[in-house]
C-alpha angles and dihedrals in degrees: 000000000000087000090055092052091048088051091057090047091047092062091054091045092053088060101040107022119196090343085078086066104031094050088070098029119141120213121218117248112267146072120314121201128186120201124191123222089260089062099253122136103235099173139020125176141159127229115210121221115266093008118120103223125198111132109091095005100089092116091054108041103073093035089052093050092049093049100052123116116241087233137328091266090065105052129151088221107063090205089059093226094116111056103187126096106215142042092252093068136043120195127181137154108258095234089060087074094056120092119242126222090288094051095251127123131214089235112064138161092263092058092047092049092048091048092055093039090060092045091051092050113017090185085081088069106034128071138169115355093357089058090050090055091047093050089053090050094048090052087056103041104021132232124314119279097254094188094059091039091055091048091052092047093051093048092050092046093051100040112025097087093045089070088077088076095046106116091201094065120080109210110223137121094293126102133279103205121186123190132184119223097243123142116282090236089064091049089051091050094050093045089056089051086061104032103051098054091045102037096097123078086243130336090229088090097045118123133182117235119176090341091307125116115232124184149147114292120231102224114107089339136108133166126191141125091286093058108051090145089072092064120103099234095189095058110092103196099036130022096197116121093240141347130221132193118242091256092050096045089049090053090048089054090052089049093053091046088053092052092044090063090057093046088053089056093048094253098136103155111076124180125196117201121212091196106121089208094055106113093206110024098184120076120183120192137180117263096266096045131084132197114290100209138051113280147182115190138065140320129211126186107202135184137192114244131137081312133003109293125202104212099176139005137178148164112257120211124175096352114177129173090209127081128206109242102327100168137162119226131185100257084164118031117231118236111268095249094045122113121218134175093204118114113215127206101016120119109244132210126218094269092051092049090051090054090046095052092042094053101036101044110017106037090242092298096111103073094045096047109047090121104017117124110257092238090057096055106103098207115137099195105085095199094052091047092048092053091044090056091046096050108028097090091048092050093046090051090052100041097042104027102028094237111129099168094108102040098044089063097037105045103057089067094037095049090050088056090051091050090051089050092053091049091048091052092049095251095139100163092045089052091054092049090049092049092052093048092047090052090053089049096050093043091052095052103029100034121202127099113339123227088246089067097037094051093055094062092039092052094045092050093047092047092054093049098049092047095048131087121233130041122322135169139200112260106198143022090247091056091045097053091043088054091050090052091050095051092045089054089049093052093046090053088059093060114112096182128100092238113132117258088244093074092056104035105032097071089052100047092044096045116131104196134043091229091058091043093056090046090055092049089050092051091050089052092051090047097052106023092103091068099037115102111220111252139164092240095053093043093050093047093047096048094046091052094051094045096052126085115194122227097213139042125287111297102211094178095059092040090054090046089056091047094049097042121093105276116255089207089066098046113121119237088250092053091048092050091050092051092047090051091051089051092050091051090055 
């Protein structure tokens, strides 16, 4: 799949070249100095941390890109004090110029001399297969221009330590980067002199096939004795996971450089379109944004680290940001004085559903923690955190890749646990909101009759029975469990203690057998009967519950619906009459 993404990038790179990378290039924080080949400083600017600089930095951007080390394990300077890769640039951390308690500095004349000695004759650095690669490059581009190299070395030797006294330079842990005003073609040539011998993870794995060098790329890959699981055990001649030619590995480097720019800007979601008619097939988005159009192709989740890291990748088929009739209805009505931010009845798109789930169930911790280490998620409620960790990958796959197969099977159970958690913590209104959103979610994916419709008839039938004289009985499991939820709510409302709701309700909503459920209802009656005023409604409800035996297992969802719904035992005669009139009209 990575190969396919690189193929899409390669088409764009063929048209734009390095401009495809440098147009979005991010400079490191620090001081940038440009010196002409007469030795005069012609430009000096500062880059501020976390600020994407372009205006006024045209002379620096491409030179900076061409002078970067592949990584800090592949420096020209073996002491890792100088961080540039060619004699036309000289990069150091500013604090490496400052003397320590003994008066010595990390940067010293020996390090400078050794840096330029290697650049004047790279054979001092390369051996074995690396030397073979370098010899091939030198045959193509020639030897270093020693005259310009010596000029750069002399200038650096004479001036570098004088910058300590420059009042315009703030000495901190940012960079001091010095560039010489040579032609960009010379920068490109010298960057190749560094890049190509170092571009493989290690030349130990290089092999020659039909006069072409193939080896292990360096991006997101490492092989050593501590990682034997990365070896390809079925390959006889070479155990490396995969091999790339020099041309392919160079293009892969460009691809990772291109993505690294976006990671620097916080654009961590990158979509690749396979539509031949798409004028711009690569779409980068910030971490909380998904693609805004239909798409078939690929998805990469990237992150800035010591190098670019690909945290997630997938094939995208039939992605659409729109949903067909995903709506939220009031399966359970909120109390009249309750405030809610939920919008009922409107058809929602994928982005809106993500915000809804994030806010309603996960206290806004979901969308910012899709890839956060569990130990770094500062969420105090253990149950919410547990369900977040259980569901986040499924939600990310749905919201950002359009694949809902995992979450549509996982979330109904997980959301029920979160509703129980809200009830146990006394968050009654939150539990109602969660129930309504959950019902919308299940109805969208599973189809059939929603709880919003089922509860209307259940509630109407139960209302009629508890308000009537004569004998009545519960007619279905749904009606039975709803009734148990109603009477549990009624008993709990009679409590005058400061005990948390959890101690009363949790055993009921987590009960596994009907025998145990009836026993719990009986215990609640014995606990609160002293304060219950005898009434026809209560008597009818109680007797119907104890005389009914369900056919199926405990239905926690309907039981919770009964518990959260406005209690029929507290309806005024006027309210009951109004509801009965509505029923008769229907």
